[in-house]
C-alpha positions in Angstrom: -82.0 -31.5 33.3 -84.3 -32.4 36.1 -87.1 -33.2 33.9 -86.4 -36.9 32.5 -85.0 -35.6 29.4 -81.1 -35.8 28.4 -79.0 -33.0 29.4 -77.9 -32.0 25.7 -81.5 -31.4 24.3 -82.8 -27.9 23.4 -86.4 -26.9 23.2 -87.5 -27.0 19.5 -90.9 -26.5 19.4 -94.5 -27.5 20.4 -97.1 -30.2 19.3 -100.2 -28.3 18.4 -102.3 -31.3 17.9 -102.6 -34.3 15.8 -103.1 -33.8 12.0 -105.5 -36.4 10.3 -106.2 -40.0 11.0 -102.7 -41.5 10.5 -101.0 -40.3 13.6 -99.2 -37.4 12.1 -98.5 -34.5 14.6 -98.8 -30.6 13.8 -95.5 -29.0 15.3 -95.1 -25.5 15.7 -91.1 -24.7 15.8 -89.0 -21.6 15.7 -86.9 -23.1 13.3 -87.2 -22.4 9.7 -86.3 -25.7 8.2 -87.1 -29.5 9.1 -83.7 -30.3 8.7 -83.0 -30.3 12.3 -86.1 -33.0 13.0 -84.7 -35.1 10.1 -81.1 -35.0 11.4 -82.0 -36.0 14.9 -82.4 -39.6 15.5 -84.7 -39.4 18.3 -87.3 -36.4 19.2 -87.9 -35.9 22.9 -91.1 -35.0 24.2 -92.4 -33.5 27.6 -96.1 -34.5 27.6 -98.6 -32.2 29.6 -98.6 -35.2 32.1 -94.9 -34.4 33.1 -94.2 -37.8 31.4 -91.0 -37.9 28.9 -91.2 -39.9 25.7 -88.7 -40.3 22.8 -89.3 -41.4 19.4 -87.8 -41.7 15.9 -88.4 -39.2 13.0 -90.0 -40.9 9.9 -90.7 -37.6 8.2 -91.2 -34.1 8.5 -92.5 -31.4 6.1 -93.5 -27.9 6.2 -97.0 -27.2 6.0 -98.1 -23.5 6.1 -96.3 -22.2 9.1 -95.8 -25.4 11.0 -94.3 -28.9 10.4 -96.2 -32.0 9.8 -94.2 -34.7 11.7 -94.3 -38.6 11.3 -93.1 -40.5 14.0 -92.2 -44.2 14.5 -95.0 -46.1 16.3 -97.5 -43.5 15.8 -100.0 -44.7 13.2 -103.3 -43.6 14.5 -104.9 -40.4 15.8 -105.5 -42.2 19.1 -101.7 -42.7 19.5 -100.9 -39.3 18.6 -103.6 -37.7 20.8 -101.5 -37.6 24.1 -99.0 -35.7 22.3 -101.2 -32.9 22.3 -99.5 -29.8 23.6 -96.2 -31.4 24.3 -92.9 -29.7 24.3 -90.7 -31.0 21.5 -86.9 -31.3 22.3 -84.0 -32.5 20.0 -80.3 -33.1 20.7 -77.9 -30.0 20.2 -75.7 -32.0 17.9 -78.8 -32.7 15.5 -79.2 -28.9 15.0 -78.8 -27.8 11.3 -78.5 -24.1 11.0 -79.7 -22.5 7.6 -77.7 -19.5 6.5 -78.4 -16.5 8.4 -80.3 -18.6 11.0 -79.7 -18.5 14.7 -81.2 -20.3 17.4 -82.8 -18.4 20.4 -80.3 -20.1 23.0 -77.7 -18.6 21.1 -79.3 -15.0 20.9 -80.3 -14.8 24.5 -77.8 -13.1 26.6 -76.1 -11.3 23.8 -74.7 -7.8 24.3 -76.8 -5.2 21.8 -74.7 -2.2 20.7 -75.9 0.7 18.4 -73.5 0.7 15.1 -72.1 3.9 16.8 -70.9 1.3 19.7 -73.5 2.4 22.3 -74.4 -0.4 24.5 -78.1 -0.7 24.9 -78.4 -3.8 27.2 -78.8 -7.5 26.8 -81.2 -9.7 24.8 -83.3 -11.1 27.8 -86.3 -12.6 25.8 -87.6 -13.4 22.2 -91.1 -12.8 21.5 -92.3 -14.6 18.4 -94.6 -12.3 16.3 -95.8 -13.4 12.9 -93.1 -13.5 10.4 -90.6 -11.8 12.5 -89.4 -12.0 16.2 -89.4 -9.3 18.6 -85.8 -9.0 21.0 -86.4 -7.7 24.3 -83.2 -5.7 25.3 -82.8 -5.1 28.9 -80.6 -2.5 30.7 -81.6 -2.4 34.4 -85.2 -1.5 34.4 -85.3 -0.2 30.9 -86.4 -2.4 28.1 -86.4 -1.9 24.4 -88.4 -3.9 21.9 -86.4 -4.5 18.5 -87.7 -6.2 15.8 -85.7 -8.7 14.3 -85.3 -7.6 10.7 -82.3 -6.9 8.5 -83.1 -3.4 8.6 -82.5 -3.3 12.2 -80.3 -6.0 13.0 -76.8 -5.6 11.3 -74.5 -8.2 12.6 -74.6 -11.0 14.9 -71.1 -12.1 16.5 -71.9 -15.2 18.5 -68.1 -15.7 19.3 -68.0 -12.4 21.1 -71.6 -12.5 22.3 -72.6 -9.3 20.6 -75.3 -7.8 18.4 -75.1 -4.5 16.4 -78.1 -2.8 15.4 -78.9 0.2 13.3 -80.8 2.7 15.0 -83.8 3.6 12.6 -85.6 7.0 13.4 -87.7 6.8 16.6 -86.8 3.1 17.4 -85.3 3.7 20.8 -87.9 6.5 21.7 -91.3 4.6 20.7 -90.4 1.2 21.7 -89.4 1.6 25.3 -91.3 -0.3 27.8 
């Protein structure tokens, strides 16, 4: 990585802003669990200035749809303010997978097949959208938007780079871009 970050780190989320006066950070993550943050010895940040920083996690807990994160050395809102908008990275080795959870870096590039075996394309992008994500499946100039729900996504086979979906009525016709 050319950004001053170690090579083995993955994008985990983004600091929205400080929380309270004691240096907590509000972190938006695409992970459902704080376990990866707690498992990481060090969390890496890319600040808006381009500067990279790393700090140890003291605590991380869910709060509504974000995490409140306490880091070593941040004890006041003035110390936390420079982290506003920073990208958060953690070591790949620190990732903790909840059952049925997949990380974006694992899903991007998967070949998507219908349950009849028809290749639809490749996951080229993932769009966060409230409680579910939208997978953008691309085949040439054609894009299909698939909701990441249990009704649509039937099986993910990371070892073989394959996702199998169930085609609900109208799904392929209505969601073409």
